[in-house]
C-alpha positions in Angstrom: 54.3 -134.0 -39.6 54.2 -130.5 -38.2 54.1 -127.7 -40.8 57.2 -125.4 -40.7 56.8 -122.0 -39.2 57.3 -119.3 -41.9 57.6 -115.6 -41.6 58.7 -112.6 -43.6 60.9 -109.7 -42.2 62.7 -106.7 -43.7 66.1 -107.3 -45.4 67.5 -104.2 -43.9 68.5 -106.1 -40.8 70.9 -108.4 -42.5 74.6 -107.8 -43.6 75.6 -107.7 -47.2 77.5 -111.0 -46.5 74.3 -112.7 -45.2 72.3 -111.4 -48.1 74.8 -112.7 -50.6 74.8 -116.1 -49.1 71.1 -116.1 -49.0 70.9 -115.0 -52.7 73.2 -117.7 -53.8 71.2 -120.3 -51.8 67.9 -119.1 -53.3 69.2 -119.5 -56.9 70.6 -122.9 -56.5 69.3 -125.1 -59.3 68.1 -122.2 -61.2 67.4 -122.4 -65.0 71.0 -121.2 -65.5 74.0 -120.8 -63.1 73.7 -117.8 -60.8 76.3 -117.0 -58.1 77.1 -113.6 -56.8 80.0 -112.3 -54.8 79.5 -109.7 -52.1 80.9 -107.0 -54.6 78.7 -108.1 -57.4 75.5 -108.1 -55.2 76.5 -104.6 -53.8 76.8 -103.2 -57.4 73.5 -104.7 -58.3 71.8 -103.1 -55.2 73.3 -99.7 -56.1 72.8 -99.7 -59.9 69.2 -101.0 -59.7 68.2 -98.8 -56.7 67.3 -101.7 -54.5 65.6 -100.6 -51.3 66.7 -103.0 -48.6 64.2 -101.6 -46.1 61.4 -102.6 -48.5 63.0 -105.9 -49.6 62.1 -109.1 -47.7 63.8 -112.0 -46.1 61.7 -115.2 -45.7 62.4 -117.4 -42.6 61.5 -121.0 -42.0 61.6 -122.1 -38.4 63.5 -119.1 -37.6 66.3 -119.5 -40.2 66.7 -117.3 -43.2 65.6 -119.2 -46.3 64.4 -116.8 -48.9 65.2 -113.4 -50.4 63.0 -110.9 -52.4 64.7 -107.7 -53.5 62.7 -104.7 -54.3 63.9 -101.8 -56.4 62.2 -98.4 -56.3 62.4 -95.3 -58.5 59.9 -92.6 -58.0 56.4 -94.0 -58.3 57.6 -97.3 -59.7 58.8 -100.4 -58.1 60.3 -103.7 -59.3 60.8 -107.1 -57.9 64.5 -107.3 -58.8 65.2 -111.0 -57.6 63.3 -113.6 -55.7 64.7 -117.0 -54.6 64.1 -119.6 -51.9 66.7 -122.1 -50.6 66.2 -125.6 -51.8 65.2 -127.0 -48.5 62.5 -124.4 -48.0 60.8 -124.8 -51.3 57.2 -125.8 -51.7 56.2 -124.5 -48.5 54.7 -121.2 -49.7 57.6 -119.0 -48.6 58.2 -117.3 -52.0 54.5 -116.6 -52.4 54.4 -115.1 -48.9 57.4 -112.8 -49.6 55.8 -111.5 -52.9 52.5 -111.0 -51.2 54.1 -108.9 -48.6 55.9 -106.8 -51.2 52.6 -106.4 -53.1 50.7 -105.4 -50.0 53.2 -102.8 -49.0 53.4 -101.4 -52.6 49.6 -101.1 -52.7 49.8 -99.2 -49.4 52.2 -96.7 -50.9 49.8 -96.0 -53.8 48.6 -92.9 -52.1 52.2 -91.7 -51.9 52.9 -92.2 -55.5 53.5 -95.9 -56.4 51.6 -96.8 -59.5 52.9 -100.2 -60.5 55.1 -103.2 -59.6 57.1 -104.9 -62.3 59.3 -108.0 -62.6 61.0 -110.2 -65.2 60.8 -113.9 -65.2 62.6 -116.5 -67.4 60.2 -118.4 -69.9 61.9 -121.6 -68.8 61.2 -121.0 -65.1 57.9 -122.7 -65.3 56.5 -122.4 -61.7 57.3 -118.7 -61.3 55.0 -117.1 -64.0 52.0 -119.1 -62.6 52.8 -117.7 -59.1 53.0 -114.1 -60.4 49.8 -114.6 -62.4 47.8 -115.8 -59.4 49.1 -112.7 -57.5 47.7 -110.4 -60.2 50.6 -109.8 -62.5 50.0 -109.8 -66.3 52.4 -110.2 -69.0 53.7 -106.8 -70.5 56.2 -107.8 -73.2 58.7 -110.5 -74.0 62.4 -109.5 -73.5 64.9 -111.3 -75.8 68.6 -111.9 -76.0 70.4 -111.6 -79.4 73.7 -113.0 -80.6 75.7 -112.6 -83.7 78.1 -115.6 -83.7 80.2 -114.3 -86.7 80.0 -110.5 -86.8 81.4 -108.7 -89.9 84.5 -106.6 -89.0 84.8 -103.0 -90.1 87.7 -100.5 -89.5 86.6 -97.4 -87.6 88.1 -95.3 -84.8 86.2 -95.6 -81.6 86.4 -93.5 -78.5 86.0 -95.2 -75.1 84.3 -93.5 -72.1 83.0 -94.1 -68.6 79.4 -95.2 -68.3 78.0 -91.7 -67.3 78.5 -90.8 -71.1 75.6 -93.2 -71.8 73.1 -91.1 -69.9 74.3 -87.9 -71.5 74.0 -89.4 -74.9 70.5 -91.0 -74.5 68.7 -88.8 -71.9 66.9 -86.5 -74.6 65.0 -89.5 -76.0 62.2 -90.9 -73.9 61.7 -94.6 -74.2 59.8 -97.3 -72.3 62.8 -99.5 -71.4 63.1 -102.5 -69.0 64.5 -101.4 -65.5 68.0 -102.9 -66.3 68.4 -100.9 -69.5 67.2 -97.5 -68.1 69.9 -94.8 -68.1 69.8 -94.7 -64.4 70.9 -98.2 -64.3 73.5 -98.3 -67.0 75.1 -94.9 -66.0 76.2 -96.3 -62.6 77.8 -99.5 -63.8 81.4 -99.9 -62.8 84.4 -101.3 -64.5 84.6 -103.3 -66.7 81.5 -101.6 -68.3 82.5 -98.8 -70.7 80.9 -96.8 -73.7 82.3 -97.0 -77.1 81.4 -93.9 -79.4 81.7 -93.6 -83.0 81.9 -90.0 -84.6 80.0 -88.6 -81.5 76.7 -89.9 -82.9 76.5 -93.6 -82.1 77.1 -95.3 -78.8 77.4 -98.9 -77.5 77.5 -99.9 -73.9 80.0 -102.7 -73.4 79.2 -104.7 -70.3 82.1 -107.1 -70.3 83.9 -109.8 -72.3 84.4 -113.5 -71.9 86.7 -115.8 -73.9 84.0 -116.0 -76.5 81.7 -113.1 -76.4 81.5 -109.4 -76.2 78.5 -108.6 -74.1 76.6 -105.5 -74.9 73.8 -103.7 -72.9 72.9 -101.0 -75.2 73.2 -99.5 -78.8 72.0 -96.0 -79.5 72.3 -93.6 -82.5 71.2 -89.9 -82.4 67.8 -89.7 -84.1 68.9 -87.3 -86.8 71.7 -89.8 -87.8 69.7 -93.0 -88.1 69.4 -95.1 -91.2 73.0 -94.0 -92.3 74.8 -97.1 -91.3 76.3 -95.8 -88.1 75.1 -98.7 -85.9 76.3 -101.2 -88.3 79.8 -99.5 -88.5 79.9 -99.3 -84.8 79.2 -103.1 -84.3 81.7 -103.8 -87.0 84.4 -101.8 -85.3 83.7 -103.5 -81.9 84.1 -106.9 -83.7 87.4 -105.8 -85.1 88.6 -104.7 -81.6 87.6 -108.2 -80.3 88.4 -110.8 -83.2 87.0 -114.1 -82.7 84.2 -113.0 -80.3 80.5 -113.2 -80.8 78.5 -110.1 -80.1 75.7 -110.7 -77.5 73.0 -108.8 -75.9 71.5 -110.4 -72.8 67.7 -111.1 -72.7 66.7 -107.7 -71.7 65.7 -106.3 -75.2 62.0 -105.8 -75.9 61.3 -108.2 -78.6 60.0 -105.5 -81.1 62.8 -103.0 -80.5 65.0 -102.7 -83.6 64.0 -106.2 -84.6 64.5 -105.6 -88.4 68.0 -104.0 -87.8 69.2 -106.9 -85.6 68.1 -109.5 -88.2 69.8 -107.6 -91.0 73.0 -107.4 -88.9 73.1 -111.2 -88.4 71.7 -111.5 -84.9 69.7 -114.5 -83.8 67.2 -114.5 -81.0 68.6 -116.7 -78.2 66.9 -119.7 -76.7 66.7 -118.2 -73.1 64.4 -115.3 -72.8 62.2 -113.5 -70.3 58.7 -112.2 -69.9 58.3 -108.7 -68.2 55.1 -108.7 -66.0 53.3 -105.8 -64.5 50.9 -105.3 -61.6 49.4 -101.8 -61.9 47.8 -99.9 -59.0 44.6 -98.1 -60.0 
């Protein structure tokens, strides 16, 4: 049987509708359901600073069959998503797309690129092996945390648009995953919003479902920490959404505020990620 012809081209030549369809095909049968609309993918490209000119579409026998999205900020880059359509898997298309991204990132090293990062779910067994073979090494574990029965507390909260998050957190430098960086969170659109307690504690609300209030961040001004503000803020959010669990997606560095979350009744979720890094020396 003749081997299929595979090639990699820039994603910039494809419409957003085509990229959305390719994204959804690439994540069929993934470790958890993933399906984007055109608007959802457009927001992700914007908030995560995805560079379509540097991103890749993989073709098999001339037909688009894979997508690798590359985000860039200054001298850093990140593989934001990579998927291959079911009919094109096990032909090396994913490896070819990532190799192309790595080669171009290395070629930009003289212009400032110093590393390429990605996140991969622990349950997505083949993917970590591929990335390891291409030179990526584990950097840290990213966990989700959920409190199924949060304690409610009465406190008055102010609700703001998401740019408030950047103004509140910009004075404290932290090594955060790409999706938790202020540049990402500040540009989230509705329904995301920021809840503020006494002008000293902030929570970024990402959205709600029938069962959960999904949060992307929790921040207390350094001078006001260890005074119970974060606990009161979470309690006030629970009071505003009775019957809802409080949930942080698997984006939190495992060691970050681990003791606080444990004391607040949060459990580590079963589905977690590994952040991997390929530095350019």
